[in-house]
C-alpha positions as CSV (number, residue, x, y, z in Angstrom):
1,M,19.1,6.5,5.0
2,L,15.5,7.4,5.6
3,S,13.1,8.5,2.9
4,I,11.0,11.6,3.2
5,F,8.0,9.3,3.7
6,D,9.7,7.5,6.6
7,V,10.6,10.9,8.2
8,L,7.2,12.4,7.9
9,T,5.4,9.2,9.0
10,A,7.6,9.1,12.1
11,Q,6.8,12.7,12.8
12,H,3.1,12.0,12.4
13,R,3.4,9.3,15.1
14,E,5.3,11.6,17.4
15,V,2.6,14.3,17.1
16,E,-0.1,11.6,17.7
17,E,1.8,10.6,20.9
18,L,2.0,14.3,22.1
19,F,-1.8,14.6,21.6
20,G,-2.1,11.4,23.6
21,D,0.0,13.0,26.4
22,I,-2.2,16.1,26.3
23,Q,-5.4,13.9,26.5
24,D,-3.9,11.9,29.4
25,A,-3.2,15.1,31.3
26,I,-6.7,16.4,30.6
27,E,-8.3,13.2,31.8
28,T,-6.3,13.4,35.1
29,S,-7.2,17.1,35.5
30,E,-3.6,18.2,35.0
31,I,-4.5,21.0,32.7
32,P,-1.3,23.0,33.4
33,V,0.7,19.9,32.2
34,A,-1.6,19.6,29.1
35,R,-1.0,23.3,28.3
36,L,2.8,22.8,28.6
37,V,2.8,19.8,26.3
38,F,0.7,21.8,23.9
39,Q,3.4,24.4,23.7
40,L,5.9,21.7,22.7
41,L,3.4,20.2,20.2
42,S,2.5,23.5,18.6
43,S,6.1,24.4,18.1
44,R,6.8,21.1,16.4
45,L,3.7,21.3,14.2
46,I,4.6,24.9,13.1
47,A,8.2,23.9,12.3
48,G,7.2,20.8,10.5
49,M,4.5,22.4,8.4
50,H,6.8,25.3,7.5
51,A,9.5,22.8,6.4
52,E,6.9,20.8,4.3
53,K,5.7,24.0,2.6
54,T,9.2,25.2,1.7
55,T,10.9,21.9,0.8
56,V,8.6,19.0,0.3
57,Y,5.5,20.4,-1.3
58,P,7.2,22.3,-4.1
59,Q,9.0,19.2,-5.1
60,L,5.9,17.0,-4.9
61,A,4.0,19.5,-7.0
62,S,6.7,19.8,-9.7
63,Q,8.2,16.3,-9.8
64,A,5.1,14.2,-9.0
65,G,2.5,16.4,-10.6
66,L,0.5,16.7,-7.3
67,V,-0.5,20.3,-7.8
68,A,-4.1,20.0,-6.7
69,E,-3.3,17.7,-3.8
70,I,-0.6,20.1,-2.6
71,A,-3.0,23.0,-2.8
72,E,-5.4,21.0,-0.5
73,A,-2.6,20.1,1.9
74,I,-1.6,23.8,2.2
75,K,-5.3,24.7,2.9
76,Q,-5.2,22.0,5.7
77,H,-1.9,23.5,7.0
78,D,-3.6,26.9,7.1
79,A,-6.5,25.6,9.1
80,I,-4.2,23.9,11.5
81,E,-2.1,27.0,12.0
82,R,-5.3,29.1,12.7
83,A,-6.3,26.5,15.3
84,I,-2.9,26.6,16.9
85,N,-2.9,30.4,17.0
86,H,-6.4,30.4,18.5
87,V,-5.2,28.2,21.4
88,R,-2.0,30.1,21.8
89,V,-3.4,33.6,21.9
90,S,-6.7,33.2,23.5
91,T,-7.3,33.3,27.3
92,I,-10.0,30.7,27.3
93,S,-10.9,28.7,30.4
94,D,-10.1,25.0,30.7
95,A,-13.2,23.4,29.2
96,P,-13.2,25.5,25.9
97,W,-9.4,25.0,25.7
98,C,-9.8,21.3,25.9
99,D,-12.5,21.5,23.1
100,A,-10.1,23.6,21.0
101,I,-7.4,21.0,21.5
102,A,-9.8,18.2,20.4
103,R,-10.6,20.2,17.2
104,L,-6.9,20.7,16.5
105,A,-6.2,17.0,17.0
106,K,-8.9,16.1,14.5
107,L,-7.5,18.6,11.9
108,V,-4.0,17.2,12.4
109,A,-5.1,13.6,12.2
110,D,-7.1,14.3,9.0
111,H,-4.1,16.0,7.5
112,A,-1.8,13.0,8.3
113,D,-4.3,10.6,6.8
114,F,-4.5,12.8,3.7
115,E,-0.7,12.7,3.3
116,A,-0.5,9.0,4.0
117,C,-3.3,8.0,1.7
118,M,-3.1,10.5,-1.1
119,L,0.2,12.2,-1.3
120,F,2.7,9.6,-0.3
121,P,1.5,6.7,-2.5
122,I,1.5,8.8,-5.7
123,A,4.8,10.5,-4.8
124,R,6.5,7.1,-4.2
125,L,5.7,6.1,-7.7
126,S,6.9,9.4,-9.2
127,L,10.2,10.1,-7.4
128,T,13.5,8.4,-7.7
129,P,15.3,7.0,-4.6
130,D,17.8,9.8,-4.8
131,Q,15.1,12.4,-4.9
132,V,13.3,10.8,-1.9
133,H,16.4,10.7,0.2
134,G,17.5,14.2,-0.8
135,L,14.1,15.5,0.0
136,A,14.4,14.0,3.5
137,A,17.7,15.7,4.1
138,D,16.4,19.0,2.8
139,Y,13.3,18.7,5.0
140,E,15.3,18.0,8.1
141,R,17.5,21.0,7.5
142,A,14.5,23.2,7.0
143,R,12.7,21.8,10.1
144,T,15.8,22.4,12.2
145,T,15.9,26.0,11.2
146,S,12.1,26.4,11.6
147,V,12.2,25.1,15.1
148,L,14.2,28.1,16.3
149,L,11.3,30.4,15.4
150,A,8.2,28.2,15.8
151,G,8.0,28.5,19.5
152,V,7.2,32.2,19.5
153,S,5.6,32.4,16.1
154,I,2.1,33.5,15.5
155,T,1.6,32.4,11.9
156,Y,-1.5,34.4,10.8
157,E,-1.4,37.7,9.0
158,P,-2.4,40.5,11.2
159,A,-5.7,42.3,10.4
160,P,-5.3,45.5,8.4
161,E,-5.5,48.7,10.3
162,P,-9.0,50.1,10.3
163,S,-9.5,53.2,8.2
164,I,-9.8,56.5,10.0
165,Y,-12.9,58.4,9.0
166,C,-12.2,62.0,8.6
167,H,-14.9,64.4,7.5
168,V,-13.6,67.5,5.8
169,R,-15.9,70.4,5.3
170,P,-15.8,72.3,2.1
171,R,-14.3,75.7,2.2
172,A,-16.5,78.6,2.2
173,A,-16.4,80.5,-1.1
């Protein structure tokens, strides 16, 4: 049975490989292929991050005392989601799109390093083997459910509707 750390580390490697596939497609001028791989990658990232936020992070905060670290990880997730949404909804040409992918790859790599170097070592010391394996099972269930919605999801909150200015004249007395 895999631990949550094994599951997340394997997913980090899978994401890294997908970024590599995108980079290979870009280098061979196969931008349509790169854009297609990005759709797969972004869906997996959104689903994984949602599952982490709903299953893994609450447990690491409460059982391992990683409250500040989890707050930082959630901020990183938010930045990654904004970068994904920027690429998903904008109609940018190929060169700026490639730059946006490079920025996203850096955000994701930095987040994976943060988890591997900060969260996982402390959590390994704080959680029991049963908790670690149960968390892996909970995460996989949540990720499976999240995958169904992640492909079409835009994760940011929409901007509030602008106020309508209406000037009302005072009544004549």
